[in-house]
N, C-alpha and C positions, 0 to 999 in steps of 0.2 A: 797417639804416641803414649806408650807406657812410661809413666813418670815415677821415679823412686827417690826424688830429691829429699834429702834429710834422713834417709834410711841407712842403716848399717847392716851389711851382709857378711857372713862368714862362709867361705867355700873351701871344703876340704879336697885334697888331691888335685891341686891346681897347677902343679909345676910342669906338667907335660905340655910342651909348646904346641903340639898338635892335638891336645886332649880336650875332652868335654869340659873338665873343670876350668881350664884356662879360658875357653870360649864363654862359659857362664859368667866367670868373674869379670871379664871385659864387658860383656853385654850389660850386666847389672851396673857397672860403673858408667857405661854410656848413657844409661837411663837416670843417672844422678846419684846412685848409692855410693857410700864409702864402703870399701871392700877389704876384708882380711882374707888372705890366701894362705893355705897350709900345704906343707909337704912333710914327708916322714923324716928324711935325713938332711941335715945341713951340710952335706958333702959339697965339695967345691963345684962339681958339675950341677947338682940339683939346686944348690944355692944360686948359681948363675941363672938357671932356668927360671926360678921363682923371681929373681931380680929382674929378668927380662919381662915377666908378666907385670910386675910392679911398674917398670918404666913405661910399658905400653899403656897402662891405666893412667899413670900420671901425665902421659903425653896427651891424654884426652882433654886436659885442662880442668882444673878445679877438683879433680877426683882425688880422694885421699885413700891410701892403701897401706896395708901392714902385712908383713910376712911373719908367720908363726910356724915353728917346726915342732913336730911331735907325733907320737904314735896314737892314733885314734882309738886303738883297742886297749890302751893302758889308762885306767881311770885317773891316776895321779897326773899323767901328762895332759889328759883332756881338761881336767880342772885348771891346770896351770895355763893352758892355751886360752881357755875361755876368760880367765882372769886377765890375761894380756890384752885380749881383744876389747873387753869391757873397760879396762883401765885406760886404754888408749882412746877409744871412741866414746866411752860413757854409756853405751847401750848396745843392744842387739835386736834387730828387727826381722832379719831374714837368715835362715840357716839352710845351707845346701849341702847335704851329705852325699858327696860324689866319690870320695876315696874308696878304692876297692883293691882287693888282692890281685896281683898280676897273674895272668894265665901261666900255668906251670905243669908239674907232674900230676895235677888233679884231673887233667883232661884225658881220662882213660876210661875204659869200661868199668862199671861199678865193681865187678868181681875182681878187678885188679887194683882198685883204689885203696891206697894205704891210709890208715887212720890219721897219721900226722898231716897228710896232704889235705884230707877232708877238713880236719880241725883248723888248719891254717886259713882256709877260705872262710870258714864260719867266724873265726876270730876277728878278721878284718871286716868282712862284709856285714855280718850280723851284730857281733858284739860292738864293733866300732860305731856302727850306725846307732845302736841303742844308747851307747854312752854319750854320743854327741847330741842325740835327740833329748836325752835326759837333761844334759847341761843347758841346752838351748831353751827347753821348756821351763826349767827353773828360773832362768834369767828373764824370760818373757813374762812369766807369771809374777815375778817380783816387780817388774816395771808396770804391770797392770794396763798395758796399752795394746794388747793383742800382738800378733806376729804371724810369720809364715815359716813353716818347716817344709822343705822339699827334699825328698829322698830319691836317689837315683837307683831304680831297679833295672829291669830289662824285659824285653819280650820273652826271654827265656825264664823270666819270673812269672809268666802266664802260661807258657806251653813248654814243657821240658823237652829236651832233645838228647839223643845219645851222646855219650862222652862228656856230658856237662852236669852230671849228677850233683856234685858238690856246689858248683856255681848256681845251678837251678834251685837247689834247696835254699841257698842263701838269698837269692833274689825273690823267691816266693815268700820267705820269712820277712823280708823288708816290706812287702806289700801288706802282710798281716800286721806287722808292727805299725805301719802307717794308718791302717783302719782303726786299730785299737786306740792309738794316740789321738786320732781325730775325734773320736767319741769323748775322750777324757778332756781335751783342751777346747773343744767347741764352745762351751759356755763362757770361756774367757776370750773369745774372739781370736783364737789362734788356729789357723787352718793348717792341716797336715796332708800333703799329697805326695804321690810318687810319679816319676816319669819313667816310662819303659821304652828306652831307645831300641830300635832295631840295629842292624849292622850300620855302623857309622864310620866314615873315613877318618880314622885317628891312628895314633901310634899303637894302640892296643891290637889293631888288626895285624900289624907286623909281628907282634908277639904271638898272636894266634896262629898265623901262617907258619911261623917257625916251629911251634909246638906240634902242629897237626899234619904238616905236609908229609905225604908218603915218601918213602926212601927213593923212589924212582922219579920223583917230581921235584924240581927246584923250588925253593921257598917263594921266589918272585913269581914263578908260573902259577903256583898254588894260590898265592894271594890274588892274582888276576882272576883265577877261576872262582874264588869266593865272591868277588865283586860281580862277576858276570852272572852267577847264579842268583845273587841278591837282586840284580836288576831285572832278571826274567820274572822273579816272583813278586816284584813290587808293582802295585797298581800305577804308580807314578813313573815307573821305569827309570829310576835313578837310585843311587846309593845316598844314604843320609849324610849330611854334613854336621860338623859340630855346631855350626850356627843354628841349625834346625832345633837342636836340643836347648841351646842357649835362649832362643826365642820363647820356647815353651816355659823355661824356668822364669824368664822375665815376666811372662804373663801371669804365672801362678804366684809370683812374688808381689804382684800389683793389686791395686784396688779393684781392677776389672774381674779378679777371681775371688772376690771377698765372700761369695756364696758357694764356693766350691771347696769341699773338704772330703777326705777319706777316699779320694779317687786315684786311679792309676792311669795316667794319660799315656797312651801308646803313640810313639812318634817313630813310625817305620815306613812311611810312604804307602800305606795300605796293604802291607803284607799280611798282617793279622787283623781280622775284623771280628770282634765279639763284644 
């Protein structure tokens, strides 16, 4: 059993009730960590979603949880959020950079991709990950006790595909950032790794199907086709679950992964092998 008793984790983008961030936050709490969870807007619906995540964690018994709201791509808000987390828990041991830009008008051929849509994806996925990595690294270095930074990339951060130029560029960038930071922080016993999920059954697939479905195919039908294709191409013949990504994150956050850094762990059921 992976044990994280006494550790403090911060997971960004955790308000989606069917999302990867939610699953990771709960899994780390199940393993004994206190967990801070983040979302962008404290709107009524999003606040309730994050509160449901907190209630689930607290229902595990003994788990401590904190909600922090803010834009990960705004340096002032990032500094404020990290201050809230560290003031509340007294430290930070595990950073999971999961928040990402939602799929939108960037999912088009590159020749049709507008600059503002490209920039929007990079702002959240790249700048946001960089700012949170920087803040987490500074805190962990100040503590002098090591730490774990886990960045969520994608299989599309290893092999680009059509219509995903902005997204692929951002996820490739996260892998490069991960490797550079692993070199920098290794002497201080801070590991930095990335997880590259394949297609995972989460709310983001609903957004994807809505954005990309052909005009002559209903969104629900197209969503089903996405999953059927993924199953055919998977060695394990199933679609990934958020719990699969959460288990990988819990492993990388644990002492079992203390000699692993700078790596990009593909969790896709054997679709991509390299």
